[in-house]
N, C-alpha and C positions, 0 to 999 in steps of 0.2 A: 715491588717494581716488576712490571711486565715488559718483556723485551721480545719483539718479533725477530726471528732469526731463521737461518736455513741450516739443514744438516745435509752434508754430502760426504762421499768418500772416493778415494782412488785405490782400488784393490784392497779395501778394508782399512786403509789408513784414513781415519775419519776426522771430520772437522765440524765445528759449530761456527757458522759465519754470521756476523752481525754487520748490517749495512749502516754506516755512520754518515752517509752523505746527506740525508735529509734531516734526520733527528739524531743528535749525538748522544751516545750512551757512554758515560764515564764509569769504568769498572775499576775496582780496587784489585790488588793482587789476590786478596782473599776470595773475592767474587769470581775471578778467573779460575782459581784452583777449584772452587765449588762447581762451576759449570763443567769443567773437564773431568771431575770426579765421576767414575762409573756408577757410584751409588746414587748420584743425583741425575745428571743428564749423560755425561760421558763423551769424551773425544780425546784424540791424540793432541790436537792443537785447536786453539781458538783463533779465528781470523777476523780482523776488523777491516772493513772496506771504507776508505776515506776519499774525499775529493782531491783531485790533482789536475792542475791546468795543463801539465805536460804529458799526461797519459790518460787512459780510460779511467784509472783509479789508482790510489796508493794503498798498499796492503801492509798491515802490521800482523805479525805472527806471534802467538804466545804458546809456549809449551805447557803441558799439564801441571808443571811445578810453579807456574805463574811467571816464569822468566821469558823475556823476549828472545825470539829466534831471528837470525839474519835472513834465512831463506827456507822455503818449503815448496818443493817441486810439485808434489801431488796437490797441495792446497792451491797453488797458483793455477794449475790446470783446471781445478774445480771452479774457482772464481772466474776464470776466463770463460768457461762454459756458461756460467750464470749470467755474466754481463753481456755475453754474445747474444743470448736470447732477449735480453732487455733492449739492446741497441740495434739488433738485427744486423750484425756484422760478424763475418767469419774470422776476422783478424783483430786481435785484442792486444793492447800493450798495457802492462801493469808495472807500476813502479814499486820497488821495495828498497829497504836500506842497503841492499846489495847491488842495486842498479835497476835498469829497465829490462823486463822480460816480455818477449813477444810470443804470443800463442796463436796457433791456427786451429780452428774448429773443423774437423774433417768429416763430421757426420757419424751416425751410429754410436754416439757417446765417446768417440775417440778424439782426443786433444793432444796436440804436440806443442811443446814449449822449448824455446831456445834458452838454455840456462847460462850460456856464455863460456868463457875460458876458465879452466881450473887453475888454481894457484898452487905452486909446489915449493916455493921458498920457505925456509924454516920460520922466518919472521912473519910470513903471510898466513901460515896455518892458524894461529901462531903456536910456536913451541917456546918453552922457557929457556932453551939453549940451542946453539947452532949444531944441528945434526943432519945426517943424510936422510932426507924425508922419504927416499925410495925404500929404505930399509932401516927402521928405527931400532931394530934388534930388541924389541920388547918380547918378553917371554909370556906365553899363555900355556895352559896345560889342558890335555883332553881328559875324558872321563877315566882313563887308565893311568892318569898322572904322567903321561908322556909329554915332555916339553916341546913346544914349537916356538921358534924365535923368528920374529919378522915384524911386519906392519908397515904399510905404505901410507903416508899422510898426504891428504889432498884437501884443499879448501874449495868448495863450490858454493860459496855464500855462507857456509858454516864449516867448522873443522870436522874432518872425518879421518878415521884410520881403518884400513882394510887389511885383514889377514887372509892370505890364500892358503888353504889347507887341503889335504887329500880327501878327508872324509868329514863333511860338515856335521853329520849327526853325532860324531864322537865328541863334540864340543858343546858345553852348556853355556849358552849365551846369557842366561839369567845370572850366572855366577861371574862370567868373564866381563860382561858389559859394564856393570857399575864400577868394577875395579879399574878398568882401562879408562872409562869416562872421567874418573876422578884422579887419574895418574898425574903426578907432579909435573910431568913434561908438558901437559896441556893446561896452560893458565886459564883458558876460557872453557875448559872441559872439551869433550869431543863426542861425536857419534861413532859407534863401533860396529863394524861389519865383519862377519866371518863368511868367507866365500869359497866355494868349490867350483873349479873350472870343469864343466862337463865336456865342452869342446870349444873351439875357437870363437863360436858364436853364441854360447850359452853358459851363463854362470848362475849357480844356485846360491842364494844368500840368506843369512839370518841377521837381523839388525837390532841393535840396542840404541835408541835415540836419546841424545843428550836432553835431559830435562823432561823426558816423556816415558822412558823405559822401553820395554819390549814392544815392538810395533809389527803389524801384519805386513806393512810395506812402507818404504821411505824413498821418495823421488830423488832427493839429493844423494842418498846413499847409493842408489842405482847408478847415478851419474859418476859419483866418486869411484865406485867399483869398476865400471867400464873404463874409466880413464886410467885407473891404477893397473888394470889388466893390460891395456895398451902400452903403458909406460914400462911394464915388466916383460913386454913381448909375449904375453900369454894369450892375447885375443886380437881380433880384427877391429877395424874402425866401426863396425856395426855389431852390437852384442845385445842379446836378450838377457835380462836379469830376472830370474825366477824367484817369486815370493810365494808365500803360502796360498794365496788366492789367484795367482796368475802372473803374467809377465809384463815388464816395461821394456820397450825397445829403445836402446840408446845408440845414437850415432855421433861420431866425431868428424866434423867436416875438415876441409883442407886448411881452414884458418885455425884449427884446433878448438873450435867452439862446439859445445856439447848440446845435442838436441834429445829431448825425452818425449817418447810417444806412448800413449796408453789410454785405458778406459777411465771414464769418470761415471759416478752413479747418477741416477735421476736426482732432481732437486726436491727436497722435502721441506715444506714450511713448518716451522715449530714456534711455540711460544715458551719463553723462559720466565718462570715466576721466581724472582729472587726475594 
């Protein structure tokens, strides 16, 4: 089976995008895992573009473990850029299982997407029991085995936990990430972010993505971190989130809706031979 597809990324957070609007490609979970495998083609997420009468398109996101994801901020920005070139419109609305996401194409490969309001109630995250989502009191240890207790839970289309620490490089995200992702308190698992506040407008992060593992960048994690920072009075309404390959700018408007702005790569056409 030969499939025409696209490859794009947002700050190294990379995607294989298959357009299902003309010719429908039905993939098995095994095939999705194969496409995402770095030894085959490789990506953090596979995105399917489907027809939708109420929006420019409907998006389905799959993590590299083959499981479906509720939201993908960088992926949404990439597809918005792709469809914008197709329809010659700078304003694109994409529907996901988490709702409608409006993107604006600002030029120079910069795209901004409104992610919407964050959810903070325990049953919206969801958690397996009623707890204070601002501080879950989950313990993580640094490289010197010093314990840090905390974790703010936020849902921005998918569940996130954010730990604010003093020195980010003292924490091994590869070790902490899978433990917290699979913690019994998260029935649907979660994305894990370790964050260091450099100042009121800049947070440095490392992210372990649910179902995808260590990632160079994660749009929804950036949104969750900025919102958690504001919730804990650590940051302002506008915050840059710094990843390995650059920054995403997150702003929270007067209605508490989250906007994410950042670069997308050029579009590369590829052919997948399955």
